[in-house]
N, C-alpha and C positions, 0 to 999 in steps of 0.2 A: 413288195415290199416298201416300195417307196411312197404308198400311200399310207402306212404305217406308218413312218421314221414322221413325220411331220406331228401327228397328236402325242406321238410319246417326247418328243422335243418340248411340245406344248407340256403336256403333264409332268415333265422331268423339272421343266422351267418353273409349277405350280409347286411341285415339293420343294423347290431349291425354297422358294420365294417365301413358301409356308417354314421352312426352319430358320431363313433370314429373321423371318418375325419371329417367332418362338425366342430363340437366341436374344433378340432385344431382348423380350417379357424375360429374360431368365434375367441377363445383366441387369435391370431395371431394380427387378425384388432381390438381386442379390446387393446391389451398390443400396438400396434403402435399408435391406438389412443391416451392412457395416456401417452405416450413419445411425441408424437406433443404436446399435451398440456401444457407437461411439458416445452419443447421447443422454444414454442411459448407465455410465460410466461418470457424467458428469452430474448428472440429478441424484445420484446417490451417494456426492461429497454434502458432507454437512458441517454445521460448526460446533465448535467443541468448548464448553467455556474450562477456561483457566481457573489456577486454582488465587484468586483476588486481581490484583487488588479490589478490597469490599466494600460494602458501606458509603459509596460518594458515585460521584459522575466521571466517569471517564472522558476526559475533555482531547488529549492528543496522544501520542504517540513519535517516539523517534526511536531510531536504531545506529547504533554505533557498533562495529561488527559485531560480537556475539551479546553485546547487552542490549536489551529488549528496554526504553523509557516510559514513563506512560504519567503522562501530566493531568491533577485533579484537583475538584476543590481541594484536598486535604494536604495536595503539594508532589512531590515525585516519588513516582515507584520506582525500582531495579527491578527488574528479572536478568540474570545470566544462567535461564535453562527455558527457555521458549515459556515463560509462563507459569514452571511449576509451583515458583515461589517468589516471594517479591518482597523487595526490603523496603524501605519510606528511608530518600536520602537525601535530608532537607536541611542542613547544620546551613547555617548562614542563607536560610531562604528568611526571608523577613517575609514576605506575602507569597502566602501558599494558596494561592487562586490561581491553579499553574493553566492557562488558557493554551498554551503556543510551545513544542519544544522546537529545538532545530539544532543540528550535529555539521559542523564544519572542522573536519582533522579530528585531532581530541580536545573540540571547543565545544559543550552541551548550553544551551543557549535556554531558556525558560525565560516566556513572557508569560510576565504578571499583570494582576490590579495593580501593582506600586513597582513596576516598570521591567527593565532586563535583566537577568539575573546570567553569570557564567559560573560555570565550572573546566577546571581540567582536567579534574579524578574522576570521573566516571561517575558526580553526584554525590563525592565524599562529603564536598564542603561547597558554599556558593559563594560569591561576590558579586555586585553591584556593579553595572553598569551605567548608570544612566547619563553619564556626561554629555550635555546637551538636548536632553531629551526632554522636552517639556511636556508632555503629554504623557503620562506615566502608567496608563493602561491600553496593555498592551495586549491585542485578541491574536495576532497570526504572527509569527516567523516566516522567511527566505532564507534560504543561501542562493545566492549566483556568484558564482566567480569566488572572488575574497572580498566581496558586499553580504552582510547581513543586512535584511530587510523586515522591518517593525511593521506592524499596520495598530495603528490605536483606534479608540474608542474617541471620534470626532475629531482626533488631531491630523490625519491624513496619515502618511507614509515615511518614515526616517530612512536613513540608509548609514552604515557604518562598517570599520572594515570588521571582518569575521576572526581574523588573520587578530591575535593577543598579545599585545606588548605587555612587559611587568608592566606600564602606567593604566592599564588597561583602559 
C-alpha cells in the first residue's frame, strides 16, 4: 500500500492545485462581472435638458440653498425647482452680460461687462459694487473665506470683502 500512497498523494495534490486555479478563475470572472455592472450603471446615466432658460448662452451657475442661478448674455435667471422653471431676476442689473456668479452666505454676486453687482435677496434686486474697481469687465468671480475675488479682462485680479456692509 505504501507504493500506492505516493501516487495517490500526488493525484490529490494535482486535484487540489487544479481546484485552486479554477477558484481563481471563477473569482476573477466574478470580479470582472461585478465591475461591468457598476460601469453599466454609470454608462446609462444621461443628461436631461431642463425647461430653459432658452435663447442664449448659459455662461455661469451658482447655487444658494435650493436656488439655482444661471448667468447668461441676457442677465440672471433663477430656478427654485431644479430647472423645471426659470424666472428672470435682473431688476437693477444695468449690464446683463453676466459672465460669473458667486455666493457668499446670503450675498449673490454677478460679474458682468459693467462690473460687479450684488443681490442680498436672491436676485430680486441688484446694486452695483464697483468702488475702487478700475476695470469693470469682470469675467470670473470666486469667494475665499471672507473675500470676493474678481478676474477682469486685461485688468488683473481684484479683491474686496464678500461680507457686505450698508455702504456696500
